[in-house]
VMD Tcl script that draws the C-alpha trace (Angstrom):
set ca {
  {-30.97 33.32 -13.16}
  {-34.31 31.55 -13.24}
  {-34.45 30.57 -16.91}
  {-32.67 27.57 -18.39}
  {-32.92 24.93 -21.10}
  {-32.35 21.24 -20.55}
  {-32.02 18.45 -23.08}
  {-30.97 14.85 -23.41}
  {-30.80 11.85 -25.62}
  {-32.19 8.46 -24.52}
  {-29.19 7.72 -22.30}
  {-29.65 10.94 -20.35}
  {-33.45 10.92 -20.16}
  {-33.88 9.70 -16.55}
  {-31.30 12.18 -15.21}
  {-32.82 14.99 -17.26}
  {-36.27 14.32 -15.88}
  {-34.99 14.36 -12.28}
  {-33.13 17.64 -12.77}
  {-36.05 19.18 -14.65}
  {-38.35 18.28 -11.75}
  {-36.01 19.96 -9.27}
  {-35.78 23.10 -11.43}
  {-39.56 23.39 -11.86}
  {-40.12 22.85 -8.12}
  {-37.72 25.74 -7.52}
  {-39.54 28.16 -9.83}
  {-37.22 28.02 -12.82}
  {-38.58 28.56 -16.31}
  {-37.40 25.35 -17.97}
  {-37.41 24.79 -21.71}
  {-37.14 21.04 -22.34}
  {-35.54 20.80 -25.78}
  {-35.84 17.00 -25.92}
  {-35.88 14.10 -25.53}
  {-39.42 14.36 -24.13}
  {-40.41 10.72 -24.65}
  {-37.93 7.92 -23.99}
  {-39.46 5.86 -26.81}
  {-38.92 8.63 -29.36}
  {-35.45 9.73 -28.39}
  {-33.52 12.40 -30.24}
  {-29.84 11.83 -31.03}
  {-27.34 13.71 -28.87}
  {-26.05 15.80 -31.76}
  {-29.51 17.22 -32.57}
  {-30.19 18.16 -28.95}
  {-26.74 19.71 -28.47}
  {-27.10 21.74 -31.66}
  {-30.54 23.02 -30.65}
  {-29.32 24.04 -27.19}
  {-26.22 25.70 -28.58}
  {-28.30 27.78 -30.97}
  {-30.42 28.97 -28.03}
  {-27.24 30.24 -26.38}
  {-25.99 31.82 -29.61}
  {-29.33 33.56 -30.18}
  {-29.31 34.82 -26.57}
  {-32.60 33.10 -25.76}
  {-30.86 31.49 -22.78}
  {-27.66 32.32 -20.90}
  {-27.15 28.78 -19.59}
  {-28.24 25.25 -20.28}
  {-27.86 21.61 -19.31}
  {-27.24 18.79 -21.79}
  {-27.21 15.12 -20.84}
  {-26.18 12.05 -22.82}
  {-24.56 8.77 -21.75}
  {-21.24 10.28 -20.67}
  {-21.76 14.02 -21.22}
  {-18.87 14.01 -23.65}
  {-20.82 13.78 -26.90}
  {-23.06 16.68 -25.94}
  {-20.03 18.70 -24.88}
  {-18.15 18.02 -28.10}
  {-21.06 19.07 -30.31}
  {-21.98 22.10 -28.19}
  {-18.41 23.39 -28.27}
  {-18.50 23.45 -32.07}
  {-20.74 26.53 -31.72}
  {-19.26 29.98 -31.25}
  {-20.08 31.47 -27.83}
  {-20.91 28.12 -26.27}
  {-18.64 26.92 -23.47}
  {-19.80 23.45 -22.54}
  {-18.15 21.44 -19.78}
  {-18.59 17.70 -19.29}
  {-18.56 17.28 -15.50}
  {-18.76 14.26 -13.22}
  {-18.71 15.93 -9.78}
  {-20.07 18.87 -7.82}
  {-16.53 20.23 -7.60}
  {-16.08 20.15 -11.38}
  {-19.50 21.78 -11.92}
  {-18.50 24.60 -9.57}
  {-15.07 25.10 -11.12}
  {-16.36 25.04 -14.71}
  {-18.27 28.20 -13.78}
  {-15.76 29.87 -11.41}
  {-12.67 29.23 -13.53}
  {-13.89 28.66 -17.10}
  {-17.15 30.64 -17.20}
  {-18.93 27.65 -18.78}
  {-22.48 28.33 -19.90}
  {-23.55 24.74 -20.58}
  {-23.26 21.91 -18.06}
  {-22.98 18.47 -19.67}
  {-23.51 15.31 -17.66}
  {-23.63 11.58 -18.23}
  {-26.77 9.63 -17.46}
  {-24.72 6.42 -17.28}
  {-22.39 8.02 -14.71}
  {-24.34 10.41 -12.50}
  {-27.19 9.50 -10.18}
  {-30.15 11.91 -10.05}
  {-29.32 13.25 -6.58}
  {-25.76 14.04 -7.70}
  {-27.02 15.64 -10.91}
  {-29.30 17.92 -8.91}
  {-26.42 18.97 -6.63}
  {-24.25 19.64 -9.68}
  {-27.04 21.71 -11.20}
  {-27.43 23.77 -8.02}
  {-23.75 24.67 -7.89}
  {-23.58 25.33 -11.64}
  {-26.48 27.78 -11.41}
  {-25.29 29.47 -8.22}
  {-21.62 30.02 -9.04}
  {-20.41 33.15 -10.77}
  {-17.24 33.52 -12.84}
  {-14.26 33.98 -10.45}
  {-16.47 33.44 -7.38}
  {-14.49 32.60 -4.21}
  {-11.14 32.86 -5.97}
  {-8.16 34.89 -4.80}
  {-7.91 38.40 -6.30}
  {-4.76 37.59 -8.26}
  {-6.37 34.45 -9.73}
  {-9.57 36.31 -10.61}
  {-7.56 39.02 -12.43}
  {-5.62 36.36 -14.37}
  {-8.84 34.55 -15.32}
  {-10.45 37.79 -16.52}
  {-7.46 38.30 -18.82}
  {-7.52 34.64 -19.89}
  {-11.20 34.87 -20.76}
  {-10.47 37.74 -23.17}
  {-7.62 35.82 -24.81}
  {-9.72 32.65 -25.13}
  {-12.52 34.66 -26.77}
  {-9.96 36.03 -29.27}
  {-8.73 32.51 -30.03}
  {-12.34 31.44 -30.52}
  {-13.06 34.35 -32.83}
  {-9.97 33.58 -34.94}
  {-10.96 29.93 -35.13}
  {-14.57 30.53 -36.19}
  {-13.88 33.40 -38.59}
  {-10.64 32.45 -40.32}
  {-10.39 32.24 -44.09}
  {-10.68 28.70 -45.36}
}
mol new
graphics top color blue
foreach p $ca { graphics top sphere $p radius 0.5 }
foreach p [lrange $ca 0 end-1] q [lrange $ca 1 end] { graphics top cylinder $p $q radius 0.2 }
display resetview
């Protein structure tokens, strides 16, 4: 996959710019959904909503959202059906959010993660497939779990109120 969106609030701006630079240098089509100017920062909830809608509308399959801790972006993104955002603080977590949970949005914290670590996390997030490098029995269980989780999600988003 060579197409991705990236977005941040003020707290994630420096990390976003570093990761964006890496992606562009490696021939990715990158849609920067904001913040594009540190002095005119967008709030995390606006950026997360915009990115989530890009996933929902199938404009992008994956994205990266960065705020101070990654948690605010993750919380807002996960309010959108079909968005599976994971707030990660390590390369290991970024790999497992894809391999085990099939996450489609990587959330990181600009107050927590240095640019070099964020780039490594991005690499593994983009290069790991669902169930990659897992035992056959675990992969089969996760395939079943993914179906059940999608059903839970559907019930949650479409229930009568």
